Residue, then its C-alpha position, 0 to 999 in steps of 0.5 A: m500500500w505504501d512505498y517503504s525504503e529498504k532501510v525501513k524494511e530492514h529496521f522493521f524486520n530486524p529492529r536495533n536496540a529493541g526491548a527493556l534497557d537495564s537500569p536506564n537513567g532517562v525514560g520518555d513515554v509518549g503516545s497512547i495505545k488507545c490512539g494506536d501508537a505508543l513509544r517508550l525510549m530508555l537512555k543510559v547517560d554518563p553523568e559526567s559528560e552527559t553522553i548517551l552510552d546506550a539507548s533502547f525502545q519499546t513500542f506499540g505501533c506500525g512498522s514505521a513506528i518500529a523502524s523510526s524508533s530503531a533508527l532513533t536509538e542508532i542515531i543518538k548513541g554516542k551523542t551528548l544530550d545537547e547534540a541529541l536534542k538537535v535531532s529532528n523528526q526529518d533527520i530520523a526519516d532521512w536516516l531511513d531513506g525516507l518515510p511515506p508521507e502518511k507515516m511521518h507522524c512516527s518520526v515525530m513521535g520519536r523526536e517527542a520521546l527523545q525530548a521526554a527522556i532527556a527531560n526525565y534524566r535532567g529532572e525536568e517536567w515534560k508535558d505532551d498534554h494540552e493546555e486549557g482550551a488548546l486541544i485541537c484534535k480530540c480524536f488523537a488528543i493533539d494540541a495546538v502547540l505540537i501542531e504549530d511546532v511540526v508545521r514550522a519544523n517541516d514547512l507544512t501547508s495543508v491539513e492533509q500534511v498535518a494529518n500525516y505528520t501528527k494524525a490531527g485531522g485524520g479522524c472526524a474532521s471537526c478540527h480542520e478549521g482549527i488546523e487551518e487557522i494554525l496554518a494561516k497563523v504560521a504562514k502569516e508569521h513567515c509573511t508568505a502565502p502557501t503556493a501550489a508548488t509548496r503544497a505539492t512537494p514529494a516529501a509532503v503529498p503522495a505523488a499520485a495525489a499531487a499530479a491528479p487533475r481536478l475531477t468533475s462531481f460525476q468523475r469524482m463519484r465514479k472514482i470513489e466507486e471504482t476505488i472501493e470496488a477494486i478493494r472489495p475482493m481483498l476483503q471478500r477473500d477474508h469473508g468481509d466486505i465494504e459498501i458505500v452509504e453516502i458521499d458528503g463532500k470530503n466525508i465518505y460514509v461506508n458500512l463494513k460487512g461480514a468478518c470486517v464488523g467488529c474485527m480488531m483490524e477495523a480501524a486499520t482497514l478503514n485507514g488503508v481504504q482512505t489512503k487509497l481514496v486520497e491517492a485516487l482522488g488527489e485530495f484529502v478525504r475521510l472514510l467514516p463508518a455510516s454510524q457517524m453520519a448522524k454525528a457529522 
């Protein structure tokens, strides 16, 4: 479904420094199993030189989360804490020869875990929870500060990119207005408006989405139907199925059927189909269960 580099595959199948670290003196926990990704980064730091002697991780997440965590531990070993703090999420992705745009949030999570672990070692309080009134995405508990930081660090210009890097906006879509306000604020600070060229960089948008021509309403509907029909045989082989219930702007409501109903991989299935639709349409859309139609 996504194009992974050989290095990502290598660090997924053979992760470095995975597992608990004996007597760490710096530990950082980020993410949430409830939201689908969680990471614990453990450091063994030399107190005199503040050099990272060893690092290991435990993670609950996808292959990109495992590969990003593995890469991070390899990158930071031997660095001082101040040097390690300069490691960005893009450095992690570059070290892996790139990550799919939809998986960049895994590298962001690694950067946050590193910040949390170093704060823990130094006896400082590190928070990833939102301030009062600053929660933007309720689906994934993403606050405005994190979104602003990631937008600035990675020159993001669209809600789709923010969803790829932070997950914010990838759920019910009620936070899209808030994300757009943050994007406008950052763009204004830079005194530049985002252009078509900046939105369509290979690192930020799937190539198929960047190159896709604008579709008429009829063509768009047919493209959605064709994409869903192409996926159905794969689900049917596992005694499941999917059907379109309603298309309402960027919201596409579906019913999962058969073995897909209540399956522990239901969310992953919807996410995978949504990604195919984004690639086919050349725009960001949300694939939602029909049960959410009344809430929209």
